[in-house]
C-alpha positions as CSV (number, residue, x, y, z in Angstrom):
1,X,0.1,0.1,0.0
2,X,1.2,3.7,-0.7
3,X,2.8,5.5,2.2
4,X,1.6,8.9,3.1
5,X,1.0,10.4,-0.3
6,X,-0.6,13.9,-0.5
7,X,-3.2,14.7,-3.3
8,X,-1.7,16.3,-6.1
9,X,2.1,15.5,-5.1
10,X,3.9,12.6,-4.6
11,X,5.6,13.8,-1.6
12,X,6.5,11.5,1.4
13,X,8.2,11.8,4.6
14,X,9.5,8.5,5.6
15,X,11.5,7.8,9.0
16,X,13.2,4.8,10.6
17,X,12.4,3.6,13.9
18,X,12.9,1.0,16.3
19,X,9.8,-1.2,17.4
20,X,8.5,-4.6,18.1
21,X,7.0,-7.0,15.6
22,X,5.6,-10.6,15.7
23,X,8.1,-11.9,13.4
24,X,8.2,-15.5,15.0
25,X,5.1,-17.5,15.0
26,X,2.4,-16.6,17.3
27,X,2.7,-17.4,20.7
28,X,6.3,-16.7,20.5
29,X,8.1,-13.4,21.7
30,X,8.1,-10.4,19.4
31,X,11.3,-9.2,18.0
32,X,12.7,-5.6,18.1
33,X,13.4,-4.6,14.7
34,X,14.1,-1.3,12.7
35,X,11.9,-0.3,9.7
36,X,10.6,2.4,7.5
37,X,7.2,4.1,7.8
38,X,5.3,7.4,7.6
39,X,6.4,9.8,10.3
40,X,2.8,11.0,10.7
41,X,1.3,7.5,11.0
42,X,2.9,5.2,13.5
43,X,0.8,2.0,12.2
44,X,2.8,2.1,9.1
45,X,6.2,1.2,10.5
46,X,6.7,-2.3,9.5
47,X,9.4,-4.7,8.5
48,X,9.9,-4.8,5.6
49,X,8.5,-1.5,4.9
50,X,5.2,-1.0,3.1
51,X,5.5,-0.8,-0.5
52,X,6.1,2.7,-2.5
53,X,4.2,2.7,-5.8
54,X,5.3,5.3,-8.3
55,X,3.9,6.2,-11.8
56,X,6.3,6.6,-14.8
57,X,7.4,10.3,-15.6
58,X,5.7,11.4,-12.2
59,X,8.6,12.5,-9.7
60,X,8.7,11.5,-6.2
61,X,10.1,13.4,-3.3
62,X,11.2,11.5,-0.4
63,X,12.4,13.0,2.9
64,X,14.3,10.2,4.7
65,X,14.3,10.8,8.4
66,X,16.6,9.1,10.9
67,X,14.3,8.7,14.0
68,X,16.5,5.9,15.8
69,X,15.8,7.8,19.0
70,X,14.2,6.6,22.5
71,X,11.3,8.1,24.1
72,X,13.2,10.9,25.4
73,X,15.0,12.1,22.2
74,X,18.2,10.4,22.9
75,X,20.0,8.2,20.3
76,X,19.7,4.3,20.2
77,X,22.7,2.3,20.0
78,X,22.5,-0.4,17.2
79,X,20.7,-3.7,17.7
80,X,23.6,-5.7,16.4
81,X,27.4,-5.7,16.8
82,X,29.1,-3.0,14.9
83,X,32.9,-3.8,14.1
84,X,34.5,-0.4,14.4
85,X,37.8,-1.5,13.0
86,X,36.5,-1.6,9.5
87,X,36.5,1.1,6.9
88,X,33.2,2.6,7.9
89,X,31.2,5.6,8.5
90,X,32.9,6.0,11.8
91,X,31.3,9.1,13.3
92,X,33.7,8.9,16.5
93,X,36.5,10.0,14.4
94,X,34.8,13.4,13.7
95,X,34.9,15.4,10.6
96,X,38.7,14.6,9.9
97,X,38.3,11.0,10.7
98,X,35.0,10.0,9.4
99,X,34.6,7.5,6.5
100,X,37.7,5.8,7.5
101,X,39.5,3.0,9.1
102,X,40.3,3.9,12.8
103,X,43.4,3.0,14.4
104,X,43.3,1.0,17.7
105,X,46.1,-0.3,19.8
106,X,44.0,-3.0,21.4
107,X,40.9,-5.1,20.3
108,X,37.7,-2.8,20.7
109,X,34.3,-4.0,21.6
110,X,31.4,-3.3,19.5
111,X,30.7,0.4,18.7
112,X,27.6,1.8,20.9
113,X,27.2,5.1,19.6
114,X,24.5,7.0,17.5
115,X,23.6,5.0,14.1
116,X,24.3,6.5,10.6
117,X,21.8,6.0,7.9
118,X,21.3,6.6,4.2
119,X,18.8,5.1,1.9
120,X,19.4,3.9,-1.6
121,X,16.8,3.3,-4.2
122,X,18.2,0.1,-5.9
123,X,17.5,-0.1,-9.6
124,X,16.6,3.6,-9.9
125,X,18.4,6.3,-12.2
126,X,18.8,9.4,-10.5
127,X,21.1,12.3,-9.5
128,X,23.8,11.6,-7.5
129,X,22.8,13.6,-4.5
130,X,19.8,11.1,-4.5
131,X,21.5,7.8,-5.0
132,X,22.0,6.9,-1.2
133,X,25.6,7.3,-1.7
134,X,27.7,5.2,1.2
135,X,29.4,8.4,2.4
136,X,26.4,10.7,2.6
137,X,24.9,9.2,5.8
138,X,23.5,11.3,8.6
139,X,23.0,10.5,12.6
140,X,19.7,11.2,14.1
141,X,18.9,14.7,15.3
142,X,19.2,13.3,18.7
143,X,20.4,14.4,22.6
144,X,23.4,13.0,24.0
145,X,25.7,12.9,20.8
146,X,29.4,13.7,21.8
147,X,30.2,17.0,20.5
148,X,33.4,15.8,18.7
149,X,31.4,13.2,16.5
150,X,30.7,13.7,12.9
151,X,27.1,14.1,12.4
152,X,27.0,13.6,8.9
153,X,29.0,11.8,6.3
154,X,32.0,13.2,4.1
155,X,29.6,13.7,1.0
156,X,26.2,14.8,2.7
157,X,27.1,18.5,2.8
158,X,27.8,18.6,-0.9
159,X,24.9,16.6,-2.0
160,X,22.7,18.7,0.2
161,X,23.7,21.8,-1.3
162,X,23.5,20.5,-4.9
163,X,19.9,19.2,-4.1
164,X,18.6,22.3,-2.5
165,X,19.7,24.5,-5.4
166,X,18.1,22.0,-8.0
167,X,15.1,21.5,-6.2
168,X,14.6,24.4,-3.8
169,X,14.2,22.1,-0.8
170,X,16.8,22.3,2.0
171,X,17.9,19.3,4.2
172,X,17.3,19.7,7.9
173,X,19.5,17.9,10.7
174,X,19.0,14.0,10.7
175,X,17.3,13.9,7.4
176,X,18.0,13.8,3.5
177,X,15.5,14.6,0.8
178,X,16.0,12.7,-2.3
179,X,14.2,13.0,-5.6
180,X,13.4,10.3,-7.8
181,X,12.4,11.0,-11.6
182,X,10.7,7.7,-12.2
183,X,11.7,7.7,-16.1
184,X,13.2,4.4,-16.3
185,X,11.2,1.1,-17.5
186,X,8.4,-0.3,-15.2
187,X,10.2,-2.6,-12.9
188,X,10.4,-4.0,-9.4
189,X,12.8,-1.7,-7.5
190,X,13.7,-1.7,-3.8
191,X,15.0,0.4,-1.2
192,X,17.4,-0.2,1.4
193,X,20.2,1.3,3.8
194,X,23.6,1.7,2.3
195,X,25.8,3.3,4.9
196,X,29.6,2.7,4.5
197,X,30.5,-0.3,6.6
198,X,27.2,-1.1,8.3
199,X,24.9,-1.7,5.4
200,X,24.9,-5.7,6.4
201,X,23.6,-4.6,10.0
202,X,21.1,-1.8,9.0
203,X,19.4,-4.2,6.2
204,X,19.7,-7.3,9.0
205,X,17.8,-5.0,11.4
206,X,15.0,-4.5,8.9
207,X,15.7,-1.4,6.8
208,X,14.4,-2.5,3.3
209,X,10.9,-2.2,1.1
210,X,9.7,-2.4,-2.2
211,X,9.5,0.7,-4.8
212,X,7.4,-0.5,-7.7
213,X,7.5,1.8,-11.1
214,X,4.6,1.4,-13.1
215,X,3.4,2.5,-16.5
216,X,5.0,4.1,-19.3
217,X,6.0,2.5,-22.7
218,X,7.4,-0.6,-21.1
219,X,4.8,-1.7,-19.1
220,X,1.6,-3.8,-19.6
221,X,-0.6,-0.8,-19.7
222,X,-3.9,-1.8,-18.0
223,X,-2.6,-5.4,-17.4
224,X,-1.1,-4.7,-14.0
225,X,-4.2,-3.1,-12.5
226,X,-7.8,-4.5,-11.2
227,X,-10.5,-3.8,-13.7
228,X,-13.4,-5.0,-15.7
229,X,-13.2,-8.2,-18.0
230,X,-11.2,-7.6,-21.2
231,X,-13.0,-7.3,-24.5
232,X,-12.7,-10.4,-26.6
233,X,-9.3,-10.3,-28.4
234,X,-7.9,-7.6,-25.9
235,X,-4.3,-8.4,-25.1
236,X,-4.3,-6.1,-22.1
237,X,-6.5,-8.6,-20.2
238,X,-3.6,-9.5,-17.8
239,X,-5.3,-8.7,-14.7
240,X,-3.2,-10.8,-12.1
241,X,-3.5,-10.7,-8.3
242,X,-0.2,-9.3,-7.5
243,X,1.8,-9.7,-4.4
244,X,5.5,-8.5,-3.5
245,X,7.4,-11.1,-1.8
246,X,10.9,-10.4,0.0
247,X,12.6,-13.4,1.4
248,X,15.5,-13.2,4.0
249,X,17.1,-15.4,6.2
250,X,17.5,-14.4,9.9
251,X,18.5,-15.8,13.4
252,X,16.8,-15.4,16.7
253,X,17.5,-15.7,20.2
254,X,15.2,-17.5,22.6
255,X,13.9,-14.3,23.6
256,X,12.8,-13.3,20.3
257,X,15.7,-10.9,19.6
258,X,17.7,-11.0,16.3
259,X,21.0,-12.8,16.5
260,X,23.9,-11.7,14.5
261,X,27.6,-12.7,15.2
262,X,29.5,-11.0,18.1
263,X,32.7,-12.4,16.7
264,X,34.9,-13.6,13.8
265,X,35.0,-17.1,15.6
266,X,31.7,-18.1,14.6
267,X,32.8,-18.0,10.8
268,X,36.0,-20.0,11.0
269,X,36.6,-20.5,14.7
270,X,39.6,-18.0,14.5
271,X,39.6,-16.5,18.0
272,X,42.6,-14.1,17.8
273,X,45.1,-12.3,18.0
274,X,43.1,-9.4,16.4
275,X,44.3,-5.8,17.0
276,X,47.3,-5.3,17.2
277,X,48.4,-9.0,16.7
278,X,47.0,-9.4,13.3
279,X,45.0,-7.7,10.4
280,X,41.9,-9.8,11.0
281,X,38.7,-7.8,11.9
282,X,37.6,-9.2,15.3
283,X,33.8,-8.9,14.8
284,X,33.1,-8.9,10.9
285,X,32.1,-12.1,9.3
286,X,33.0,-12.8,5.7
287,X,29.3,-14.1,5.1
288,X,26.6,-15.0,7.4
289,X,23.7,-17.2,7.0
290,X,20.5,-17.3,9.2
291,X,18.9,-20.4,10.4
292,X,15.1,-19.3,9.8
293,X,13.6,-17.9,6.7
294,X,11.6,-14.6,6.9
295,X,9.1,-13.8,4.1
296,X,7.6,-10.3,4.2
297,X,8.7,-10.0,7.9
298,X,7.2,-13.4,9.1
299,X,9.1,-16.8,9.4
300,X,7.5,-19.4,7.5
301,X,4.1,-17.7,6.4
302,X,1.1,-19.3,5.2
303,X,-0.4,-17.5,2.0
304,X,-4.3,-18.3,1.3
305,X,-4.6,-18.2,-2.5
306,X,-7.4,-18.9,-5.0
307,X,-7.3,-21.3,-7.9
308,X,-6.2,-18.5,-10.2
309,X,-3.0,-16.9,-11.6
310,X,-0.8,-14.8,-9.4
311,X,1.8,-12.2,-10.1
312,X,4.5,-12.6,-7.5
313,X,7.1,-9.9,-7.4
314,X,10.2,-12.0,-5.6
315,X,13.3,-10.2,-4.2
316,X,16.3,-12.0,-2.4
317,X,16.6,-9.7,0.3
318,X,19.3,-11.9,2.2
319,X,22.6,-10.7,3.2
320,X,24.6,-13.5,1.6
321,X,22.4,-16.4,0.7
322,X,21.7,-17.3,-2.9
323,X,18.2,-19.0,-3.3
324,X,17.1,-21.6,-5.7
325,X,13.4,-21.5,-5.5
326,X,10.5,-24.1,-6.6
327,X,7.1,-24.9,-5.6
328,X,6.5,-28.5,-4.5
329,X,4.0,-30.7,-2.8
330,X,6.0,-32.1,0.1
331,X,8.2,-29.4,1.8
332,X,10.5,-32.0,3.5
333,X,11.0,-34.1,0.3
334,X,14.5,-35.2,-0.7
335,X,16.6,-32.4,-2.6
336,X,16.5,-31.8,-5.6
337,X,12.7,-31.9,-5.5
338,X,10.2,-32.4,-8.3
339,X,8.4,-29.0,-9.0
340,X,4.7,-29.2,-8.8
341,X,3.9,-26.0,-10.8
342,X,5.9,-24.0,-13.4
343,X,7.3,-20.5,-12.6
344,X,6.5,-18.1,-15.6
345,X,9.2,-15.3,-15.4
346,X,8.1,-11.9,-17.3
347,X,10.8,-9.6,-15.9
348,X,13.9,-9.2,-13.9
349,X,15.6,-6.2,-12.3
350,X,15.1,-3.8,-15.2
351,X,11.3,-4.7,-16.2
352,X,10.0,-7.0,-18.7
353,X,12.0,-9.5,-20.6
354,X,11.4,-9.9,-24.4
355,X,9.3,-12.9,-23.8
356,X,7.9,-14.9,-20.9
357,X,10.4,-17.8,-19.8
358,X,9.0,-20.9,-18.3
359,X,11.0,-22.5,-15.3
360,X,10.9,-25.1,-12.8
361,X,13.3,-23.4,-10.3
362,X,14.4,-19.7,-9.9
363,X,18.1,-18.8,-8.9
364,X,18.1,-15.4,-7.1
365,X,21.3,-14.2,-5.7
366,X,21.2,-11.3,-3.1
367,X,19.5,-8.1,-4.7
368,X,18.2,-10.0,-7.7
369,X,14.5,-9.9,-8.3
370,X,12.1,-12.0,-10.6
371,X,8.4,-11.1,-11.8
372,X,6.7,-14.2,-12.2
373,X,3.3,-15.8,-12.7
374,X,2.4,-18.8,-10.8
375,X,-1.0,-20.6,-12.3
376,X,-3.1,-22.2,-9.4
377,X,-6.1,-22.7,-11.5
378,X,-5.9,-26.3,-11.6
379,X,-5.8,-27.0,-7.9
380,X,-8.5,-28.0,-5.7
381,X,-9.9,-26.0,-2.7
382,X,-7.7,-27.2,0.5
383,X,-4.7,-28.2,-1.6
384,X,-1.4,-27.1,-0.1
385,X,1.7,-26.3,-1.9
386,X,5.3,-25.0,-0.4
387,X,7.6,-22.6,-1.8
388,X,11.0,-24.1,-1.1
389,X,14.6,-23.2,-1.4
390,X,17.4,-25.5,-2.6
391,X,20.3,-23.0,-2.5
392,X,23.2,-23.9,-0.1
393,X,23.6,-23.2,3.5
394,X,26.9,-21.5,2.6
395,X,28.5,-19.5,-0.3
396,X,27.3,-20.2,-3.6
397,X,29.7,-21.1,-6.3
398,X,27.3,-22.3,-9.0
399,X,26.4,-25.9,-9.8
400,X,23.3,-28.1,-9.1
401,X,21.7,-28.9,-5.7
402,X,22.5,-32.6,-4.5
403,X,25.5,-33.0,-7.1
404,X,27.7,-29.7,-6.4
405,X,26.5,-28.9,-3.1
406,X,24.1,-29.7,-0.3
407,X,20.8,-28.0,-0.4
408,X,19.6,-26.1,2.4
409,X,18.2,-27.7,5.4
410,X,14.9,-29.2,4.3
411,X,13.4,-28.7,7.8
412,X,14.4,-25.0,8.1
413,X,16.1,-23.1,5.5
414,X,15.0,-25.1,2.8
415,X,11.3,-23.9,3.4
416,X,10.2,-20.6,2.6
417,X,6.4,-20.3,2.8
418,X,3.4,-22.4,2.2
419,X,0.4,-21.9,-0.1
420,X,-3.0,-23.2,0.7
421,X,-6.0,-23.0,-2.0
422,X,-9.2,-21.4,-0.7
423,X,-12.5,-20.9,-2.9
424,X,-12.4,-18.6,-5.7
425,X,-14.0,-15.2,-5.2
426,X,-14.5,-13.9,-8.8
427,X,-13.7,-15.2,-12.0
428,X,-9.9,-15.1,-13.5
429,X,-9.9,-13.0,-16.7
430,X,-6.0,-13.0,-16.7
431,X,-4.3,-14.3,-19.9
432,X,-2.1,-17.4,-19.5
433,X,1.4,-16.2,-19.3
434,X,2.4,-18.5,-22.2
435,X,0.1,-16.4,-24.4
436,X,1.5,-12.9,-23.4
437,X,2.9,-10.4,-25.6
438,X,5.5,-8.3,-23.7
439,X,6.2,-4.6,-24.1
440,X,8.7,-3.8,-27.0
441,X,12.2,-4.6,-25.9
442,X,15.2,-2.2,-27.2
443,X,18.7,-3.8,-26.6
444,X,21.5,-1.5,-25.9
445,X,23.9,-0.4,-28.9
446,X,27.2,-1.0,-29.6
447,X,29.9,-0.4,-27.0
448,X,32.6,2.5,-27.2
449,X,35.0,0.6,-25.1
450,X,35.7,-2.4,-23.1
451,X,36.8,-2.2,-19.5
452,X,38.3,-5.0,-17.4
453,X,37.7,-5.3,-13.6
454,X,38.4,-7.8,-11.1
455,X,37.0,-9.3,-8.0
456,X,39.6,-10.4,-5.3
457,X,39.8,-12.0,-2.1
458,X,42.7,-11.4,0.4
459,X,44.0,-13.6,3.1
460,X,45.9,-12.2,6.1
461,X,49.4,-10.6,5.3
462,X,50.3,-11.7,9.0
463,X,49.0,-14.9,9.8
464,X,49.1,-18.0,7.4
465,X,46.0,-19.7,6.5
466,X,43.7,-17.2,8.0
467,X,41.4,-15.4,5.7
468,X,39.7,-13.8,3.9
469,X,40.5,-10.6,5.9
470,X,38.8,-8.5,3.2
471,X,37.4,-8.8,-0.2
472,X,38.2,-6.2,-3.1
473,X,37.2,-5.1,-6.5
474,X,39.8,-3.7,-8.8
475,X,41.4,-3.5,-12.1
476,X,44.6,-4.9,-14.2
477,X,47.9,-3.6,-14.8
478,X,49.4,-3.3,-18.4
479,X,50.8,-6.9,-17.8
480,X,47.5,-8.4,-17.0
481,X,48.1,-8.5,-13.3
482,X,45.1,-8.0,-11.0
483,X,45.3,-4.7,-8.9
484,X,43.1,-5.0,-5.9
485,X,41.8,-1.7,-4.8
486,X,40.0,-0.3,-1.6
487,X,37.0,2.1,-1.3
488,X,39.2,5.0,-0.9
489,X,41.7,4.2,-3.7
490,X,41.3,7.2,-6.7
491,X,38.6,6.5,-9.0
492,X,39.6,4.1,-12.0
493,X,36.1,3.8,-13.7
494,X,35.3,7.3,-15.2
495,X,32.8,6.6,-18.3
496,X,31.9,9.4,-20.4
497,X,28.3,10.6,-20.0
498,X,26.3,8.8,-22.7
499,X,28.6,6.5,-23.4
500,X,28.2,2.8,-23.5
501,X,30.8,0.2,-22.2
502,X,31.5,-3.4,-21.8
503,X,32.6,-4.3,-18.2
504,X,34.4,-7.7,-18.2
505,X,34.3,-8.8,-14.7
506,X,36.9,-11.2,-13.9
507,X,36.2,-13.1,-10.8
508,X,39.4,-14.4,-9.3
509,X,37.7,-15.9,-6.2
510,X,36.1,-19.3,-5.4
511,X,32.7,-17.7,-4.7
512,X,30.0,-16.2,-6.9
513,X,29.6,-12.6,-6.4
514,X,26.4,-10.8,-7.3
515,X,27.6,-7.6,-8.7
516,X,25.5,-4.2,-8.6
517,X,26.1,-1.3,-10.6
518,X,24.3,1.8,-9.5
519,X,21.8,4.0,-11.1
520,X,22.1,2.1,-14.6
521,X,20.4,-1.1,-16.0
522,X,22.7,-3.1,-18.1
523,X,22.6,-6.3,-20.5
524,X,24.6,-9.5,-20.0
525,X,26.8,-10.3,-22.9
526,X,28.1,-13.5,-22.0
527,X,30.4,-15.6,-19.8
528,X,33.7,-17.3,-20.1
529,X,35.6,-19.6,-17.8
530,X,39.0,-18.5,-16.9
531,X,41.8,-18.9,-18.5
532,X,40.3,-20.2,-22.1
533,X,36.9,-21.3,-21.7
534,X,34.2,-20.8,-24.6
535,X,31.8,-17.9,-24.5
536,X,28.5,-18.7,-23.1
537,X,25.5,-16.6,-23.8
538,X,23.1,-15.4,-21.0
539,X,20.5,-17.5,-19.9
540,X,16.9,-16.8,-21.4
541,X,15.6,-15.2,-18.1
542,X,19.0,-13.1,-18.0
543,X,18.1,-11.5,-21.5
544,X,16.5,-8.4,-20.2
545,X,17.8,-5.4,-18.4
546,X,19.4,-6.0,-15.0
547,X,21.1,-4.0,-12.2
548,X,22.6,-7.2,-10.5
549,X,24.4,-10.0,-12.2
550,X,25.9,-13.1,-10.8
551,X,29.5,-13.3,-11.5
552,X,30.6,-17.0,-11.3
553,X,34.0,-18.1,-9.7
554,X,37.3,-18.1,-12.0
555,X,35.0,-16.7,-14.8
556,X,34.7,-13.5,-16.9
557,X,30.9,-12.1,-17.0
558,X,30.5,-9.4,-19.6
559,X,27.7,-6.6,-19.3
560,X,27.1,-3.8,-21.7
561,X,26.1,-0.7,-19.8
562,X,25.0,2.8,-21.1
563,X,25.9,5.6,-18.5
564,X,23.2,8.2,-19.1
565,X,23.2,10.0,-15.5
566,X,26.4,12.1,-14.8
567,X,27.9,12.1,-11.3
568,X,29.4,10.0,-8.4
569,X,28.1,6.6,-7.9
570,X,29.1,3.1,-6.7
571,X,29.6,-0.4,-7.9
572,X,29.8,-3.3,-5.3
573,X,29.3,-6.9,-4.6
574,X,25.8,-7.3,-3.0
575,X,26.6,-9.8,-0.6
576,X,26.4,-7.2,2.3
577,X,29.4,-8.6,4.4
578,X,31.4,-8.3,1.3
579,X,30.4,-4.6,0.4
580,X,31.0,-3.7,4.0
581,X,34.7,-4.7,3.9
582,X,36.1,-3.1,0.8
583,X,34.1,-5.0,-2.0
584,X,32.8,-1.7,-3.4
585,X,34.2,1.1,-5.4
586,X,33.3,4.6,-6.4
587,X,32.8,5.4,-10.2
588,X,32.4,8.7,-11.8
589,X,30.3,9.5,-15.1
590,X,31.4,12.6,-16.9
591,X,34.5,14.8,-16.3
592,X,36.6,13.6,-13.3
């Protein structure tokens, strides 16, 4: 449902607050979470956020407010353990030391100060000041913040000034005002926190929500809206019942509170030495996989559905877990399971595909989306089906469940949600997905240049056989040797405004990484094994526009990108633990 829109203007004031929610089954304790909501309507605060719906060509202004305060207006510390030894927002460093890796002489405990936030509209195409840049964070306008703390990130003032000059709306303390042009393809977008070095924690705490862009030449026109039965032969009669679904993995303590690792030891049993005896961060985990599946803010929910066709907007909102989804009749059957219903995919991150694709299972890496149709029309009332996950309970490296890796635990993370068929309330007038003609699709043109980039993993430089200590993006030197780079190294990707480039993403690690490039929608060209494999075209469901691509281990993934928005943006791995420890780089479109 829309949040707080005012008649005649798509203007919203959306806060981030702490509250309690029934995430675990009824009868279990409630869970303290963070989430977005309308500042004037307390009942709208929810994890995940209520969906924002936007119309093509109609701009939206959102005032994002950091309201992580207690009842007395004092700042709230983080719900989860913040590792202050990473390169992160670092408010205690003050203006000279913000957005940096602090120096410690002994191993510190978790940071307990005020929490910075900044919201990114994932999949949008907007000016740099509205991107949610990782160094444009801001603290709440709270009591008790030490005077020497930095209250905003390194780029906050610059972007606030540019935004006010462009749109005439100033940013107040504890807030940022972002403007979304909504000129892209109709698509399933989402918003989430993007603060430098703590994105994994802010998102895990609950800061995420859908943003659906509708209308325009790349939409199904009336097909997404309820209405009268279509005229005979009218191709717009695709009126599906639509439900956005975000899937995340989480862990909980017995009191209902969220659990997230408090020590590196949970990952690989490494208990130190940390600072100053090594270069391994004491709290950061290279990945974390929860032991419970949470769907739209509830663990293992049940969704009553009619025997009709449904349109599901699926989002993998997990920190690190790659999902392999299918619908089956037995939730604990041996993996890989036999699919009971087909999944017809209509779209990916950048909107509709060239044509519908019939699939038995759905591979979704973190941040990827799939717009699918599921046809329940053949099922009797009271029938039960299950959406299961056959992805691994570990880092994904490609392959097939049961052959190349063990599938998720069928009793826990192998189950996502249950469908129960209820009586049909009204006739289903929707078009079978196999008969759909999707909107016109125009591929990107020839590239102006090819750019080689690398994905790298670094072990400890001081302790043998301990790693990874961090993961990085990078380039190559003139001799073809990879050059790993950190977040604050000089910008190396500087495409010209209006140019089209092919990015060759060389994954030199053993894991698959979902790579996201901000404020663009690109097309996959092909993939190729390193060092000399044959080129393999994208899968049928990857032939639309995307903003996140799964780069497989020891392979080159090529994407064609058109850079139509000038400014300073980011590209990174969307395994959130990776991007929080250096697997993120700035890039600049236009003059450096």
